[in-house]
C-alpha positions as CSV (number, residue, x, y, z in Angstrom):
1,M,0.0,0.0,0.0
2,T,1.3,3.5,-0.9
3,T,1.1,6.4,1.4
4,Y,0.2,9.8,-0.1
5,R,0.9,13.1,1.8
6,H,-1.6,15.9,1.5
7,T,-0.2,19.4,2.1
8,Y,-0.9,23.0,1.6
9,F,-0.3,22.6,-2.2
10,D,-3.6,20.8,-2.2
11,D,-5.2,24.0,-0.8
12,L,-5.8,26.6,-3.5
13,S,-6.5,29.2,-0.8
14,H,-2.9,28.9,0.5
15,P,-0.6,31.7,-0.6
16,A,2.3,29.4,-1.6
17,T,-0.1,27.5,-3.8
18,Q,-1.4,30.7,-5.3
19,A,2.1,32.0,-6.0
20,F,3.1,28.7,-7.6
21,R,0.0,28.7,-9.9
22,I,0.4,32.4,-10.9
23,L,4.1,31.9,-11.7
24,H,3.6,28.6,-13.4
25,T,0.8,30.0,-15.6
26,G,2.7,33.2,-16.3
27,F,6.0,31.6,-17.3
28,T,4.1,29.1,-19.5
29,V,1.9,31.6,-21.4
30,A,4.2,34.6,-21.7
31,P,7.2,32.8,-23.4
32,I,4.8,31.0,-25.8
33,L,3.0,34.3,-26.8
34,F,6.2,36.3,-27.0
35,G,7.9,33.5,-29.0
36,L,5.0,33.5,-31.5
37,D,5.2,37.2,-31.8
38,K,8.9,37.0,-32.9
39,F,7.5,35.7,-36.2
40,F,4.9,38.5,-36.6
41,N,6.2,41.6,-34.7
42,F,2.7,42.6,-33.6
43,L,3.7,43.7,-30.1
44,T,7.0,45.4,-31.1
45,D,9.8,45.4,-33.6
46,W,11.8,42.7,-31.8
47,P,15.0,42.9,-34.0
48,K,15.6,46.4,-32.6
49,Y,16.4,44.9,-29.2
50,L,19.2,42.8,-30.6
51,A,22.7,44.2,-30.1
52,P,24.5,44.6,-33.4
53,W,27.5,42.6,-32.3
54,I,25.4,39.5,-32.2
55,T,24.3,39.7,-35.9
56,N,27.8,40.8,-36.9
57,T,29.3,37.8,-35.2
58,L,26.8,35.3,-36.5
59,G,26.5,36.8,-40.0
60,I,22.7,36.6,-40.1
61,S,20.0,39.2,-40.1
62,A,18.4,40.3,-36.8
63,Q,15.0,39.0,-37.9
64,T,16.4,35.6,-38.8
65,F,17.9,35.5,-35.3
66,M,14.6,36.4,-33.8
67,Y,12.9,33.5,-35.6
68,G,15.3,31.2,-33.7
69,V,14.6,33.1,-30.5
70,G,10.9,32.6,-31.1
71,V,11.3,28.9,-31.4
72,I,13.4,28.7,-28.2
73,E,10.8,30.8,-26.3
74,I,7.9,28.6,-27.4
75,V,9.8,25.4,-26.4
76,A,10.8,27.0,-23.1
77,G,7.1,27.8,-22.4
78,L,6.0,24.3,-23.1
79,L,8.8,22.9,-20.9
80,V,7.7,25.1,-18.1
81,A,4.1,23.8,-18.5
82,F,5.2,20.2,-18.1
83,M,8.4,20.3,-16.1
84,P,8.5,23.6,-14.1
85,R,11.0,22.5,-11.5
86,Y,13.7,22.1,-14.2
87,A,12.5,24.4,-17.0
88,A,12.1,27.4,-14.7
89,Y,15.9,27.5,-14.5
90,V,16.2,27.2,-18.2
91,V,14.0,30.3,-18.5
92,A,16.1,32.1,-15.9
93,A,19.3,31.3,-17.9
94,W,17.6,32.5,-21.1
95,L,16.6,35.8,-19.4
96,A,20.2,36.2,-18.2
97,G,21.3,35.9,-21.8
98,I,18.7,38.6,-22.8
99,I,20.0,40.8,-20.0
100,V,23.6,40.5,-21.3
101,N,22.4,41.4,-24.8
102,L,20.5,44.4,-23.5
103,L,23.4,45.7,-21.3
104,T,25.8,45.6,-24.3
105,Y,23.5,47.9,-26.4
106,P,22.9,51.4,-25.1
107,G,19.4,52.6,-24.5
108,Y,17.8,49.4,-23.1
109,Y,19.0,49.4,-19.5
110,D,15.4,49.8,-18.2
111,I,14.4,46.7,-20.1
112,A,17.4,44.8,-18.7
113,L,16.3,45.7,-15.2
114,R,12.8,44.5,-15.9
115,D,14.1,41.2,-17.3
116,F,16.3,40.9,-14.1
117,G,13.0,41.0,-12.1
118,L,11.5,38.4,-14.5
119,M,14.6,36.2,-14.0
120,L,14.1,36.4,-10.2
121,G,10.5,35.3,-10.7
122,A,11.7,32.3,-12.8
123,I,14.0,31.3,-10.0
124,A,11.2,31.7,-7.5
125,L,9.1,29.4,-9.7
126,G,11.8,26.8,-9.7
127,R,12.0,26.8,-5.9
128,L,8.2,26.7,-5.6
129,A,8.0,23.9,-8.2
130,Q,10.5,21.9,-6.3
131,A,8.5,22.3,-3.0
132,H,5.3,21.5,-4.9
133,Y,6.9,18.3,-6.3
134,M,8.2,17.2,-2.9
135,E,4.9,17.8,-1.2
136,T,2.6,16.2,-3.8
137,H,4.4,13.1,-4.9
138,V,5.0,9.8,-3.3
139,V,8.4,9.8,-1.6
140,T,10.1,6.8,-0.2
141,D,12.4,6.7,2.7
142,T,15.4,6.5,0.3
143,E,14.7,9.8,-1.4
144,V,15.9,13.2,0.0
145,T,13.0,15.3,1.2
146,E,14.6,18.7,1.7
147,T,12.6,21.9,1.4
148,T,13.5,25.5,2.0
149,Y,10.8,25.7,4.7
150,R,12.1,23.2,7.3
151,E,14.9,20.8,8.1
152,P,15.1,17.6,6.1
153,R,12.6,15.2,7.5
154,P,12.2,11.5,7.4
155,V,9.3,10.3,5.3
156,P,7.3,7.3,6.4
157,A,8.1,4.3,4.2
158,T,5.3,2.5,2.4
159,T,3.6,-0.3,4.2
160,T,4.9,-2.9,1.7
161,T,7.3,-5.5,3.0
162,T,10.7,-6.0,1.5
163,T,9.6,-9.3,-0.1
164,E,6.6,-7.5,-1.8
165,T,8.9,-4.8,-3.1
166,T,11.4,-7.4,-4.4
167,E,8.6,-9.3,-6.1
168,R,7.3,-6.2,-7.8
169,R,10.7,-5.2,-9.1
170,A,11.2,-8.7,-10.5
171,A,7.9,-8.6,-12.3
């Protein structure tokens, strides 16, 4: 028999659950929408944000580079949707790259600062996603159960016997 733990992540009125859901939704939808817009430039003229040294180094047009950026952002949004505890850090690294680009091109320091805030939000999502995972999945006594909220704690083992576990693995 398997033991499941029910925690505050089951309670949608809990602030941690709300924060996780807001960040998870935001970092799923925003990259997908912005990635799609890299192909259409409805929201803004995206190539103007690309530092000229990047296009000069790669030998491609800024719009062609933005097509690649769009694909990466769509994939990042989909990864966050399905694997937020890992993909949030991918998004944070991507935002760090955008910040470097903006800091090397005068006139966009305010946007770099905004993206720094978004990067912090992505890191917060990664931490909340890890806590969510640890609190909502079956954990055996051999897994590490560390969260940022309390000391590592032992988790009750399942009520199966060693013989039953060995038989299940053999099957």
